[in-house]
MILOZA-750166 format. One record per residue: residue in three letters; x, y, z of N, C-alpha, C, O in turn. Coordinates in pm, whole numbers, padded with zeros to 5 digits, always signed. Last residue first. Example, Ala and Ser with C-alpha at 12.3 -4.5 7.8 and 13.67 -1.06 7.14 Angstrom:
BEGIN
SER+01285-00225+00708+01367-00106+00714+01290+00003+00787+01341+00114+00804;ALA+01319-00569+00780+01230-00450+00780+01320-00330+00780+01424-00332+00846;
END
This chain:
BEGIN
MET-07723-01557+00123-07682-01641+00248-07803-01589+00371-07801-01636+00485;GLY-07768-01470-00129-07864-01537-00038-07823-01628+00082-07872-01734+00123;LEU-07620-01290-00232-07645-01416-00310-07700-01521-00248-07693-01638-00286;ALA-07608-01079-00042-07628-01088-00175-07684-01196-00245-07788-01189-00310;ALA-07473-01211+00169-07600-01183+00185-07660-01176+00023-07743-01254-00023;PHE-07197-01261+00047-07286-01348+00066-07424-01347+00100-07497-01444+00079;LEU-07154-00982+00036-07201-01043-00085-07234-01172-00078-07294-01221-00173;ALA-07148-00861+00277-07219-00819+00179-07263-00907+00054-07369-00905-00008;SER-06944-01066+00415-07103-01054+00413-07188-00988+00323-07294-01041+00287;TRP-06687-01059+00387-06755-01107+00270-06908-01069+00276-06981-01048+00179;ASN-06390-00892+00457-06578-00912+00533-06649-00926+00410-06673-00832+00335;VAL-06090-01013+00464-06189-00951+00383-06310-00991+00460-06326-01099+00516;ASP-05884-01140+00624-05920-00992+00653-06011-00938+00589-06044-00824+00622;GLY-05981-01480+00687-05875-01367+00648-05956-01230+00707-06044-01215+00791;THR-06166-01683+00643-06128-01631+00770-06037-01533+00785-06010-01497+00900;VAL-06209-01740+00362-06315-01708+00437-06284-01674+00586-06380-01637+00653;ALA-05907-01810+00263-06021-01676+00220-06132-01644+00293-06165-01526+00296;GLU-05826-02020+00446-05778-01871+00442-05851-01766+00386-05864-01655+00437;GLY-06014-02197+00385-05999-02130+00508-05927-02006+00525-05956-01911+00598;LEU-05928-02250+00092-06062-02176+00155-06061-02135+00257-06105-02021+00264;SER-05593-02172+00003-05719-02268+00084-05796-02176+00100-05771-02057+00117;THR-05416-01998-00057-05406-02119-00141-05538-02224-00068-05558-02341-00102;VAL-05336-01673-00101-05422-01742-00049-05413-01858-00141-05404-01848-00264;GLY-05144-01443-00239-05083-01571-00159-05170-01647-00105-05110-01727-00034;LEU-05261-01283-00360-05262-01256-00193-05180-01349-00138-05145-01350-00020;MET-05250-01369-00590-05162-01248-00580-05146-01218-00428-05055-01153-00377;GLY-05436-01536-00568-05297-01576-00604-05207-01486-00561-05102-01514-00504;MET-05674-01385-00532-05616-01489-00474-05470-01526-00477-05403-01542-00375;ILE-05646-01259-00818-05633-01193-00682-05610-01283-00551-05526-01245-00469;THR-05719-01503-00936-05564-01410-00976-05567-01323-00850-05467-01330-00779;ASN-05943-01576-00892-05849-01685-00875-05709-01590-00871-05610-01618-00803;PHE-06102-01356-00950-06117-01408-00825-06000-01460-00809-05931-01411-00720;PHE-06062-01370-01268-06047-01246-01174-06040-01282-01035-05944-01224-00984;ASN-06202-01617-01291-06045-01584-01325-06003-01530-01255-05921-01572-01173;GLU-06466-01555-01224-06371-01663-01168-06245-01642-01193-06169-01651-01097;ILE-06526-01371-01430-06528-01325-01269-06441-01397-01204-06351-01347-01137;GLY-06492-01578-01651-06406-01430-01625-06388-01375-01501-06280-01336-01456;GLU-06719-01739-01640-06543-01742-01635-06466-01660-01575-06394-01667-01475;ALA-06933-01589-01644-06894-01618-01505-06761-01640-01503-06684-01595-01418;PRO-06848-01305-01851-06917-01405-01828-06868-01456-01697-06780-01395-01636;SER-06866-00942-01733-06808-01063-01767-06884-01155-01785-07001-01134-01751;ALA-07019-00711-01641-07016-00743-01780-06959-00862-01837-06982-00898-01952;MET-06953-00647-01409-07109-00602-01464-07112-00650-01600-07211-00627-01670;ILE-06738-00748-01319-06847-00788-01247-06970-00758-01342-07068-00832-01350;ILE-06554-00565-01460-06557-00745-01489-06703-00767-01406-06785-00821-01480;PRO-06602-00326-01395-06629-00374-01516-06646-00505-01583-06703-00547-01684;MET-06515-00365-01078-06655-00340-01159-06686-00355-01254-06800-00400-01264;LEU-06236-00412-01084-06330-00514-01034-06465-00481-01113-06513-00557-01196;SER-06079-00188-01142-06065-00286-01209-06191-00361-01182-06261-00372-01282;ASP-06195-00017-00934-06204+00030-01084-06154-00084-01159-06200-00078-01273;ALA-06142-00165-00701-06281-00131-00725-06274-00104-00889-06346-00170-00964;LEU-05860-00161-00688-05922-00288-00717-06092-00267-00751-06155-00348-00819;SER-05620-00020-00863-05744+00009-00762-05821-00111-00804-05842-00152-00918;MET-05287-00136-00850-05423-00099-00925-05526-00071-00818-05509-00098-00699;GLY-05091-00212-00691-05059-00099-00803-05190-00094-00893-05185-00045-01006;LEU-05093-00366-00469-05059-00417-00638-05084-00316-00731-05097-00342-00851;SER-05068-00155-00285-04961-00287-00284-04923-00359-00440-04820-00390-00501;GLU-05297-00028-00326-05157+00039-00324-05045-00061-00357-04954-00046-00438;SER-05500-00207-00303-05488-00152-00419-05341-00087-00406-05269-00108-00504;LEU-05417-00278-00010-05410-00384-00099-05391-00342-00274-05316-00397-00355;GLY-05496-00047+00100-05375-00082+00124-05359-00175+00030-05257-00150-00033;ALA-05799-00033+00024-05680+00079-00018-05574+00031-00022-05517+00041-00130;LEU-05891-00241+00141-05872-00292+00002-05772-00153-00060-05695-00159-00156;TYR-05865-00182+00419-05810-00337+00369-05778-00291+00203-05667-00301+00150;ASP-06043+00010+00439-05897+00042+00477-05819-00073+00421-05706-00052+00377;ALA-06288-00080+00309-06230+00024+00257-06062+00004+00306-05971-00013+00225;ASN-06486-00288+00350-06352-00316+00344-06252-00196+00284-06151-00223+00220;ASP-06741-00179+00358-06716-00256+00451-06542-00281+00462-06484-00289+00570;ALA-06709-00065+00092-06740+00032+00226-06677-00049+00361-06595-00005+00441;PHE-06725-00261-00086-06594-00160-00092-06584-00097+00054-06480-00081+00117;PHE-06985-00371-00018-06852-00481+00026-06723-00393+00015-06623-00423+00080;GLN-07134-00189-00095-07136-00223+00065-06995-00285+00089-06915-00261+00179;GLU-07087-00195-00367-07066-00089-00278-07076-00102-00151-07021-00015-00084;PHE-07204-00462-00386-07060-00424-00416-07030-00305-00363-06924-00308-00299;ALA-07467-00450-00369-07396-00535-00254-07260-00497-00272-07191-00498-00171;ALA-07538-00268-00557-07537-00201-00398-07468-00318-00317-07417-00292-00208;ALA-07506-00410-00761-07418-00318-00753-07422-00271-00624-07318-00232-00573;LEU-07701-00603-00722-07569-00675-00722-07510-00548-00710-07428-00560-00619;ALA-07939-00441-00702-07892-00522-00603-07739-00560-00622-07662-00542-00528;ALA-07919-00384-01002-07909-00285-00885-07873-00337-00742-07787-00281-00673;PRO-07929-00617-01147-07823-00551-01134-07814-00459-01060-07699-00425-01033;ASN-08126-00896-01111-08140-00779-01034-08011-00695-01028-07964-00687-00914;ALA-08073-01097-01297-08220-01093-01221-08221-00949-01173-08323-00883-01196;GLU-07818-01059-01399-07911-01062-01491-08062-01054-01417-08158-01008-01479;ARG-07676-01072-01153-07638-00939-01215-07800-00985-01355-07876-00890-01373;LEU-07742-01304-01039-07773-01197-00960-07799-01064-01088-07897-00992-01108;ALA-07599-01481-01211-07722-01482-01204-07811-01369-01133-07928-01347-01163;VAL-07330-01349-01176-07377-01376-01319-07528-01346-01300-07586-01245-01341;ILE-07271-01444-00913-07279-01309-00971-07358-01289-01059-07457-01218-01042;GLY-07310-01729-00933-07382-01658-00873-07400-01510-00876-07506-01454-00851;MET-07068-01757-01109-07186-01835-01131-07307-01747-01058-07396-01699-01130;GLY-06862-01673-00936-06876-01629-01065-07011-01676-01119-07059-01591-01193;PHE-06876-01812-00715-06872-01668-00703-06945-01622-00831-07050-01558-00839;LEU-06832-02075-00796-06976-02019-00755-06988-01885-00730-07100-01835-00721;ARG-06561-02056-00858-06668-02065-00977-06812-02049-00911-06904-02008-00983;GLY-06452-02004-00600-06424-01901-00727-06553-01912-00833-06623-01821-00877;LEU-06531-02230-00493-06569-02094-00439-06559-01990-00531-06642-01900-00544;VAL-06356-02407-00612-06511-02415-00638-06565-02309-00578-06678-02288-00623;ALA-06112-02300-00546-06128-02313-00666-06298-02324-00714-06351-02272-00812;LEU-06107-02383-00302-06117-02239-00317-06153-02218-00453-06224-02121-00481;SER-06311-02632-00147-06183-02602-00233-06248-02449-00241-06358-02403-00213;THR-06537-02754-00027-06402-02731+00059-06304-02675-00026-06194-02666+00028;PHE-06898-02758-00022-06768-02720-00067-06648-02695+00009-06652-02619+00105;TYR-07199-02812-00041-07096-02818+00070-06957-02802-00046-06959-02859-00156;PRO-07476-02562-00106-07391-02674-00152-07292-02703-00018-07299-02637+00086;SER-07805-02557+00039-07680-02496-00002-07585-02613-00029-07602-02729+00009;GLY-08129-02634-00173-08023-02636-00032-07885-02589-00087-07851-02580-00205;ILE-08078-02716-00505-08149-02690-00415-08074-02714-00292-07978-02790-00286;PRO-08037-02621-00858-07979-02686-00747-08089-02631-00620-08164-02533-00631;LEU-08215-02801-01137-08204-02656-01042-08160-02690-00919-08220-02778-00857;THR-08213-02873-01463-08168-02926-01337-08133-02805-01235-08039-02727-01251;ASN-08501-02930-01657-08383-02860-01640-08329-02870-01501-08416-02875-01414;GLY-08749-03027-01749-08612-03133-01728-08493-03034-01712-08386-03069-01762;SER-08960-02857-01698-08902-02889-01838-08778-02945-01844-08700-02918-01936;ALA-09021-02929-01477-09115-02962-01541-09054-02958-01696-09087-03032-01789;ASP-08714-02973-01296-08821-02901-01322-08919-02958-01415-08885-03074-01436;MET-08528-03202-01063-08548-03158-01213-08670-03083-01209-08747-03117-01120;LYS-08281-03100-00816-08391-03155-00846-08424-03138-01051-08356-03080-01136;LEU-07964-03167-00625-08057-03073-00750-08163-03175-00748-08157-03290-00704;TRP-07715-03127-00390-07858-03153-00443-07895-03071-00521-07883-02949-00519;GLN-07368-03099-00411-07473-03037-00428-07626-03103-00447-07639-03132-00566;ALA-07055-03078-00352-07157-03172-00317-07256-03075-00341-07237-02963-00294;LEU-06703-03039-00404-06832-03006-00407-06927-03131-00419-06902-03240-00470;ALA-06463-03181-00321-06459-03069-00344-06580-02980-00325-06580-02877-00257;PRO-06467-03426-00062-06548-03382-00195-06486-03212-00214-06470-03139-00117;VAL-06170-03611-00011-06268-03540+00048-06318-03457-00079-06247-03425-00174;ALA-05968-03885+00040-06038-03836-00045-06167-03712+00042-06234-03742+00141;THR-05845-04081+00213-05837-03906+00250-05895-03830+00151-05882-03708+00160;VAL-05912-04315+00102-05962-04254+00257-05966-04118+00267-06056-04048+00313;PRO-05934-04302-00253-05845-04323-00121-05931-04272-00007-06017-04187-00030;GLU-06259-04419-00200-06132-04432-00220-06028-04337-00279-06069-04292-00386;ILE-06593-04447-00043-06463-04360-00133-06328-04427-00113-06298-04484-00007;TYR-06888-04538-00024-06765-04554+00012-06688-04530-00099-06702-04572-00213;VAL-07205-04364+00058-07092-04390-00068-06977-04403+00026-06953-04329+00122;GLN-07534-04293+00124-07419-04332+00165-07300-04400+00059-07334-04492-00014;PHE-07779-04080+00133-07677-04137+00053-07557-04176+00111-07478-04089+00148;THR-08086-04015+00348-07944-04037+00328-07901-04102+00195-07982-04178+00142;GLY-08376-03805+00353-08298-03924+00307-08142-03901+00341-08089-03792+00357;GLY-08491-03554+00395-08454-03638+00533-08378-03771+00504-08326-03840+00593;ASN-08699-03615+00133-08626-03484+00219-08613-03594+00364-08692-03675+00414;THR-08588-03868-00060-08720-03789+00005-08615-03699+00099-08495-03714+00124;LEU-08460-03903-00373-08427-03914-00246-08523-03804-00164-08532-03685-00193;THR-08455-04039-00687-08535-03977-00608-08464-03997-00466-08411-04106-00445;GLY-08212-04010-00954-08336-04083-00900-08424-03999-00811-08467-03893-00856;ALA-07879-04029-00992-07975-04001-01045-08096-04067-00957-08075-04171-00895;PHE-07544-03897-00934-07662-04000-00878-07791-03976-00893-07838-03897-00810;ASP-07264-03789-01088-07405-03769-01064-07453-03884-01029-07410-03984-01088;PHE-06920-03712-01057-07021-03796-01027-07169-03718-01031-07185-03605-00984;VAL-06597-03641-01125-06705-03589-01121-06808-03672-01123-06793-03739-01225;THR-06334-03796-01129-06349-03690-01025-06496-03606-01037-06512-03510-00962;GLY-06310-04146-01111-06327-04054-01196-06330-03920-01085-06328-03944-00965;THR-06517-04436-01111-06403-04395-01104-06350-04261-01205-06347-04261-01328;LEU-06794-04487-01182-06753-04481-01048-06621-04473-01014-06591-04498-00897;PRO-06929-04378-01494-06821-04457-01444-06821-04405-01298-06847-04286-01283;GLY-07256-04259-01466-07140-04303-01543-07042-04367-01463-07079-04411-01355;MET-07483-04219-01281-07507-04164-01428-07404-04193-01509-07422-04167-01628;PRO-07598-04437-01036-07483-04380-01091-07525-04334-01230-07600-04407-01294;VAL-07926-04389-00860-07834-04479-00928-07719-04368-01006-07742-04249-01030;LEU-08118-04404-00574-07999-04311-00653-07911-04378-00739-07812-04428-00687;GLN-08412-04386-00405-08299-04479-00488-08223-04360-00570-08267-04253-00613;GLY-08558-04388-00079-08503-04363-00213-08422-04426-00294-08358-04523-00254;GLY-08421-04400+00178-08518-04285+00151-08536-04282+00021-08534-04167-00024;ILE-08110-04424+00156-08205-04461+00262-08310-04350+00239-08293-04232+00272;ALA-07885-04586-00071-07974-04466-00055-08077-04521+00044-08127-04632+00032;LEU-07560-04666-00100-07683-04688-00036-07766-04612-00033-07722-04519+00033;THR-07292-04813-00277-07362-04683-00253-07470-04750-00186-07486-04871-00200;THR-06934-04910-00285-07086-04922-00216-07168-04804-00229-07121-04695-00195;SER-06747-04723-00448-06787-04860-00447-06919-04867-00413-07011-04838-00490;LEU-06572-04468-00628-06718-04514-00539-06707-04629-00538-06650-04671-00638;THR-06236-04355-00658-06341-04475-00694-06432-04495-00580-06398-04528-00467;VAL-06104-04084-00788-06133-04143-00671-06226-04239-00715-06298-04210-00811;GLU-05850-03794-00863-05937-03921-00907-05989-04015-00772-05924-04017-00667;GLU-05924-03510-00709-05806-03603-00725-05905-03684-00763-06022-03673-00725;GLU-06121-03329-00612-05994-03262-00698-05888-03345-00737-05784-03303-00786;PHE-06431-03401-00699-06344-03442-00636-06237-03355-00717-06244-03318-00834;GLU-06789-03368-00697-06678-03333-00748-06571-03347-00639-06592-03320-00521;LEU-07151-03457-00739-07028-03491-00645-06898-03450-00746-06899-03492-00862;HIS-07501-03429-00717-07362-03396-00788-07238-03408-00709-07241-03355-00598;LEU-07786-03600-00683-07652-03596-00605-07541-03573-00665-07465-03668-00681;ILE-08111-03562-00783-07988-03567-00798-07879-03531-00709-07886-03419-00659;SER-08340-03488-00678-08346-03597-00815-08212-03638-00833-08189-03743-00894;ALA-08502-03463-00334-08399-03446-00483-08390-03556-00548-08413-03673-00517;ALA-08775-03322-00159-08706-03443-00230-08605-03380-00346-08624-03284-00421;GLU-08700-03064+00082-08777-03131-00037-08686-03245-00081-08567-03263-00055;GLY-08507-02973+00265-08658-02965+00273-08752-02979+00179-08864-02927+00180;THR-08230-03064+00223-08318-02937+00169-08445-02872+00222-08477-02753+00221;THR-08096-03234+00345-08156-03155+00424-08211-03044+00357-08238-02939+00416;ASN-08001-03549+00272-08106-03460+00223-08143-03368+00294-08255-03397+00337;ASN-07655-03617+00354-07780-03599+00406-07907-03521+00308-07873-03407+00275;PHE-07443-03840+00278-07482-03688+00228-07622-03689+00249-07700-03750+00177;LEU-07185-04009+00441-07330-03983+00411-07352-03841+00385-07302-03746+00444;TRP-06886-04197+00361-06910-04061+00327-07086-04072+00308-07134-04122+00207;VAL-06630-04369+00434-06784-04385+00409-06818-04250+00438-06777-04195+00540;ALA-06303-04454+00328-06382-04393+00410-06517-04391+00336-06528-04405+00214;THR-06146-04766+00413-06214-04700+00298-06313-04602+00402-06374-04636+00504;GLY-06032-04891+00596-05933-04826+00519-06006-04754+00396-05948-04699+00303;GLY-06244-05018+00766-06119-05101+00703-06048-05058+00592-06003-05134+00505;VAL-06418-04704+00759-06444-04883+00764-06323-04953+00684-06308-04945+00562;VAL-06465-04400+00889-06370-04493+00834-06406-04646+00852-06418-04695+00964;TYR-06725-04165+00829-06622-04232+00930-06556-04317+00807-06576-04311+00686;THR-06903-03833+00801-06825-03957+00747-06752-03992+00832-06702-03915+00913;GLU-07147-03637+00684-07094-03727+00753-06999-03833+00755-07035-03935+00697;THR-07322-03349+00550-07231-03464+00546-07185-03524+00679-07188-03453+00780;PHE-07533-03173+00625-07536-03213+00501-07441-03362+00478-07475-03458+00410;THR-07508-03064+00899-07562-03214+00878-07585-03218+00727-07686-03286+00704;THR-07130-02967+00877-07290-02939+00861-07360-03092+00876-07302-03201+00869;ALA-06848-02765+00943-06905-02912+00954-07079-02868+00964-07134-02779+01029;ALA-06764-02532+00722-06803-02575+00846-06856-02689+00846-06918-02723+00745;PHE-06806-02470+00451-06675-02486+00503-06681-02540+00649-06580-02600+00685;ALA-07067-02435+00380-06987-02526+00305-06871-02580+00390-06841-02699+00402;THR-07174-02274+00560-07186-02399+00577-07100-02511+00492-07075-02628+00521;LEU-07130-02000+00431-07026-02067+00470-07058-02219+00557-06964-02271+00616;THR-07330-02009+00121-07293-02000+00270-07181-02067+00315-07135-02168+00263;LEU-07532-01931-00103-07396-01955-00109-07341-01914+00074-07325-01802+00122;SER-07817-02083-00143-07749-02006-00030-07627-02041-00042-07588-02153-00007;MET-08015-02081-00458-07933-02143-00345-07893-02069-00270-07920-01953-00303;ALA-08112-01975-00680-08184-02101-00629-08109-02161-00507-08135-02273-00463;LEU-07974-01753-00758-08089-01723-00735-08160-01859-00654-08253-01842-00575;GLY-07723-01852-00824-07745-01711-00748-07854-01736-00673-07852-01744-00550;LEU-07764-02037-01027-07721-02075-00893-07757-01973-00806-07824-02005-00708;VAL-07925-02147-01267-07996-02038-01182-07910-02027-01035-07976-02010-00932;LEU-07712-02316-01367-07789-02193-01455-07867-02075-01375-07872-01955-01403;TRP-07570-02534-01305-07548-02395-01227-07622-02305-01277-07603-02193-01230;LEU-07624-02731-01491-07609-02761-01348-07641-02619-01252-07716-02608-01155;ASN-07549-02621-01759-07712-02650-01719-07698-02650-01588-07765-02560-01538;ARG-07293-02587-01729-07395-02491-01758-07532-02480-01717-07602-02391-01670;ALA-07224-02874-01655-07206-02734-01546-07256-02619-01597-07270-02530-01513;ARG-07375-03132-01748-07324-03011-01788-07307-02935-01692-07408-02930-01622;ILE-07412-03441-01598-07491-03322-01626-07375-03221-01664-07273-03236-01598;MET-07304-03739-01772-07267-03656-01682-07386-03517-01715-07435-03495-01826;
END
């Protein structure tokens, strides 16, 4: 398996963190055959991909796979929660996977490529359906942007607080702490895991339990999504 640290090394700079992850996109298509879900993962990145990375929040079994426009082979067992398929798939190609149970939905799908040094680089936008994955992507993307351009990150959060001033003022009062004062030291100094944990804590305090509630609720995320490449 590809380690997450290497997998997402340049996440915030190399991909767009977009709401296409939540909405229906041409990245994925799905249908059911004989009680088994068939997922099509389309390479819409604009370039050839070397790896398809998949994550699930429950144990699943992947059976029949078919690459149209190349060849991808599994890099580990086909039962579990995390999978990588490596090889080459041309831009516009499709990777077909049979998944059981039929109700299983990927928490994360991401195309990657290998650079000349053998590092894995995300390409295109991710597909994700999990609030936990959103927190992880935020953490990794924020750290990458902080290391590359801390002034841009600070400006994005300044705009984020301005866009949500009324809502955050009420929220800070109800939580008994200033979110801006609590958040910025974490954003500007903590590792990705610390940012992810803070995000998850705030979501829990708000009673948010799904990705849909997070991205369609009262918070305007546009400044942060833009800073992370939306």
